[in-house]
C-alpha positions in Angstrom: 20.4 45.3 -32.4 23.1 42.6 -33.1 24.1 39.7 -31.1 27.7 39.3 -30.1 29.5 37.3 -32.8 31.4 35.3 -30.2 30.6 33.9 -26.8 32.9 36.5 -25.3 30.9 38.9 -23.0 32.9 42.0 -24.0 34.6 43.5 -27.0 33.7 44.5 -30.5 35.4 45.8 -33.7 36.0 49.6 -33.6 34.8 50.0 -37.1 31.4 48.3 -36.5 29.9 49.3 -33.1 26.7 47.5 -32.2 24.4 46.8 -29.2 23.8 43.5 -27.6 21.3 42.3 -25.0 22.3 42.7 -21.3 24.8 40.0 -20.2 24.5 38.8 -16.6 28.3 38.4 -16.5 29.0 42.1 -16.8 28.7 43.0 -13.1 31.2 40.3 -12.1 33.5 41.2 -14.9 33.5 44.8 -13.6 34.2 43.6 -10.0 37.1 41.5 -11.3 38.5 44.6 -13.2 38.0 46.8 -10.2 39.9 44.5 -8.0 42.8 44.4 -10.5 42.8 48.2 -10.7 42.9 48.5 -6.9 45.8 46.0 -6.7 47.8 47.7 -9.5 47.2 51.3 -8.5 47.0 50.8 -4.7 47.1 54.1 -2.9 46.9 56.1 -6.2 43.2 55.4 -6.6 40.3 56.2 -4.4 37.4 54.5 -6.1 36.3 52.7 -9.2 32.7 52.8 -10.6 30.9 50.8 -13.3 29.1 53.4 -15.4 27.4 53.4 -18.8 25.0 51.1 -20.4 26.6 47.8 -19.3 26.0 48.9 -15.7 22.2 49.0 -16.2 20.5 45.6 -15.9 18.2 44.8 -18.9 19.5 47.7 -21.1 20.9 47.1 -24.6 24.5 48.1 -24.6 27.7 48.1 -26.6 29.7 45.2 -25.1 32.3 47.5 -23.5 32.8 48.2 -19.8 32.8 51.9 -19.0 34.8 52.5 -15.8 35.2 55.8 -13.9 38.0 56.2 -11.4 
């Protein structure tokens, strides 16, 4: 496992994927993204879900939000 190389809660170089410890900011970051998607897509979107390892509290994860719409 590697720690994030910056204080940013998300993002990593494509050529060097790595896992980090769970970040308590991820749920709120998803909610913020969800709200932006609802606003941008309005009636063209029914639901947005946070899926993948960043959605599971306590789990090591690549610092990338997986979103299912």
